[in-house]
C-alpha positions in Angstrom: 16.4 -15.4 6.3 16.5 -17.9 3.5 16.4 -16.3 0.0 13.5 -17.0 -2.2 14.3 -18.3 -5.7 13.3 -15.0 -7.3 15.5 -13.1 -4.8 18.5 -15.3 -5.7 17.9 -14.7 -9.4 17.7 -11.0 -9.0 20.8 -10.9 -6.8 22.7 -13.0 -9.3 21.7 -10.8 -12.3 21.5 -7.3 -10.8 23.7 -7.2 -7.7 26.6 -5.4 -9.6 24.6 -2.5 -11.1 22.5 -2.1 -7.9 25.6 -1.9 -5.7 27.2 0.6 -8.0 24.2 2.9 -7.6 23.9 2.4 -3.8 27.6 3.2 -3.4 26.9 6.7 -4.6 24.4 7.2 -1.8 25.1 7.9 1.9 26.4 4.8 3.9 22.9 4.3 5.5 21.8 3.1 2.0 24.6 0.6 1.5 23.5 -3.1 1.6 24.6 -5.2 4.6 25.6 -7.9 2.1 26.9 -6.5 -1.2 26.4 -9.9 -2.8 22.7 -9.9 -2.0 21.4 -6.3 -2.1 17.9 -7.6 -2.8 15.8 -8.8 0.1 12.8 -11.1 -0.3 10.4 -8.2 0.3 12.1 -6.0 -2.4 12.3 -8.7 -5.0 8.7 -9.8 -4.6 7.6 -6.1 -4.6 9.3 -5.6 -7.9 7.6 -8.7 -9.2 4.2 -7.4 -8.0 4.8 -4.1 -9.8 5.7 -6.0 -13.1 2.5 -8.1 -12.7 0.4 -5.1 -12.2 1.9 -3.3 -15.2 1.2 -6.4 -17.4 -2.4 -6.5 -16.0 -3.0 -2.8 -16.7 -1.7 -3.2 -20.3 -3.8 -6.3 -20.8 -6.9 -4.6 -19.5 -6.2 -1.6 -21.7 -5.9 -3.8 -24.8 -9.3 -5.3 -24.1 -11.3 -2.1 -23.6 -14.3 -2.0 -26.0 -17.2 0.4 -26.0 -19.6 -1.8 -28.0 -18.8 -5.2 -26.4 -17.2 -4.9 -23.0 -15.9 -8.2 -21.7 -15.6 -9.6 -18.2 -12.2 -8.1 -17.6 -13.5 -4.7 -18.6 -16.5 -5.1 -16.3 -14.3 -6.1 -13.4 -12.0 -3.1 -13.9 -14.9 -0.7 -14.3 -16.5 -2.2 -11.1 -13.3 -1.4 -9.1 -13.1 2.1 -10.6 -16.7 2.8 -9.9 -16.5 1.5 -6.3 -13.5 3.6 -5.4 -14.9 6.7 -7.2 -18.2 6.4 -5.5 -16.6 5.9 -2.1 -14.4 8.9 -2.6 -17.3 11.1 -3.7 -19.2 10.1 -0.5 -16.3 10.9 1.8 -14.5 13.7 0.0 -17.3 15.2 -2.2 -17.3 16.5 -5.7 -14.2 16.4 -7.9 -12.8 13.5 -5.9 -12.5 11.4 -9.1 -9.0 12.7 -9.6 -7.8 10.6 -6.7 -9.2 7.4 -8.1 -6.1 6.3 -10.1 -3.9 6.6 -7.1 -6.3 4.9 -4.7 -7.1 2.1 -7.1 -3.4 1.5 -7.9 -2.5 1.5 -4.2 -5.4 -0.9 -3.4 -4.3 -3.4 -6.1 -0.6 -3.1 -5.1 -1.3 -3.9 -1.4 -3.9 -6.6 -2.3 -1.5 -8.4 -4.6 1.3 -8.2 -2.1 -1.0 -9.7 0.5 -2.1 -12.5 -1.7 1.1 -13.5 -3.4 2.4 -15.2 -0.2 -0.3 -17.9 -0.7 1.6 -19.1 -3.8 4.3 -21.7 -3.0 7.8 -20.3 -3.5 6.7 -16.7 -2.5 6.1 -14.7 0.6 4.0 -11.6 1.2 6.1 -8.5 1.2 3.7 -7.0 3.7 5.0 -9.4 6.4 8.1 -7.2 6.4 7.3 -4.0 8.4 9.3 -1.8 6.0 6.9 -2.5 3.1 3.7 -1.3 5.0 5.7 1.6 6.2 6.6 2.5 2.7 3.0 2.4 1.6 2.0 4.4 4.6 4.6 7.1 3.8 3.4 7.3 0.2 -0.2 7.8 1.3 0.9 10.3 4.0 2.9 12.5 1.6 0.2 12.1 -1.1 -2.7 13.5 0.9 -0.6 16.2 2.6 0.8 17.4 -0.7 -2.8 17.7 -2.0 -3.8 19.5 1.2 -1.0 22.0 0.6 -2.0 22.4 -3.0 -5.7 22.9 -2.1 -5.3 25.3 0.9 -1.9 26.8 0.3 1.1 26.3 2.7 0.2 28.9 5.2 -3.5 27.9 5.6 -2.5 24.2 5.6 -0.1 24.7 8.5 -2.5 27.0 10.3 -5.3 24.4 10.4 -3.2 22.4 12.9 -3.7 25.2 15.4 -7.5 24.7 15.5 -10.3 27.3 15.4 -9.6 29.0 18.8 -6.4 31.1 18.5 -5.7 31.2 22.3 -5.7 27.4 22.4 -3.2 27.1 19.5 -0.2 26.5 21.7 -1.9 23.3 23.0 -3.8 22.2 19.9 -0.9 22.6 17.4 1.5 20.0 18.9 -1.4 17.5 19.5 -2.6 17.8 15.9 0.9 17.4 14.5 1.6 14.3 16.6 -1.8 12.8 15.8 -1.2 13.4 12.1 2.3 11.8 12.2 0.8 8.9 14.2 -1.3 8.0 11.1 1.8 6.6 9.5 2.4 4.3 12.4 -1.3 3.3 12.5 -1.4 2.4 8.8 1.8 0.5 9.1 1.1 -1.6 12.1 -2.5 -2.4 11.1 -1.4 -3.8 7.7 1.8 -5.5 8.9 0.3 -7.1 12.0 -2.8 -8.6 10.3 -0.9 -10.1 7.3 1.9 -11.4 9.5 -0.5 -13.0 11.9 -2.5 -14.5 9.0 0.7 -16.0 7.5 1.8 -17.5 10.8 -1.6 -19.0 11.6 -1.9 -20.5 8.1 1.7 -21.9 8.3 1.1 -23.4 11.7 -2.0 -25.3 10.6 -0.3 -26.5 7.5 2.4 -27.9 9.7 0.1 -29.5 12.2 -2.8 -30.6 10.0 -1.6 -30.5 6.3 -5.0 -31.7 4.8 -8.4 -30.2 5.0 -8.3 -27.7 7.9 -5.7 -25.3 6.5 -8.1 -24.6 3.6 -10.4 -22.8 6.0 -7.5 -20.5 7.1 -6.4 -20.0 3.5 -9.9 -18.6 2.9 -9.7 -16.5 6.0 -6.3 -15.2 4.9 -7.7 -14.2 1.5 -10.6 -12.4 3.3 -8.1 -10.6 5.6 -6.0 -9.6 2.6 -8.9 -8.0 0.8 -10.1 -6.4 4.1 -6.8 -4.8 5.0 -6.2 -3.5 1.5 -9.7 -1.9 1.6 -9.2 -0.4 5.1 -5.8 1.1 4.0 -7.5 2.8 1.1 -10.6 3.8 3.2 -8.4 5.5 5.8 -6.3 7.2 3.1 -9.5 8.5 1.5 -10.7 9.8 4.9 -7.3 11.6 5.5 -7.7 13.1 2.0 -11.1 14.3 2.9 -9.7 16.1 5.9 -7.4 18.3 3.8 -9.2 18.8 0.5 -12.9 18.7 1.2 -14.7 21.9 0.3 -16.1 22.4 3.7 -12.7 22.0 5.4 
């Protein structure tokens, strides 16, 4: 795959230090090409993180109690939306999950949309990136489940309420829980990859007019898939931390 300009820049500047660090890890972590340890997905991911950090700092610098501006209203709207959704699904005291859910939503959304800018591509068209997001969400809600219920009770809930059916229910529940990682990964990857391919195809065939429609559709799908990812993560959180669990 051809390197993006930002990937080439990062490989030129940071290839040496990154390779030195990777060589201390097991061989599975060694880059296939030591001269180019950064892939397009990784380099754009790093750029997205930097952009989000700058956005957060900018929003923080513009917070005012007396005269809130448009930026503050937008940030508060996102915060309120995710907080209200979490409270409806999880229940009381769910606001502690809002920072994680909001950050993950913005991270996925920006990765989905950045591919629309010439010279970039969406990191989420690489299956490893949605997989990484899915694993982060998976470990996050399971760790909170262990924290809420305790290790023994958390593992025991996989056995179901009927003790004599535990030998059947336990493996089914474990497999279905692990399958959530695959479900989150495939849903995000497939939709963004398909959107990119359709948009590219129409730009190639009909470069004027018609592709704008598919650009708009791609923006809609980007928002929708980021939202679905967060919605499912919230539902999974509810299953392990809700008071009535």
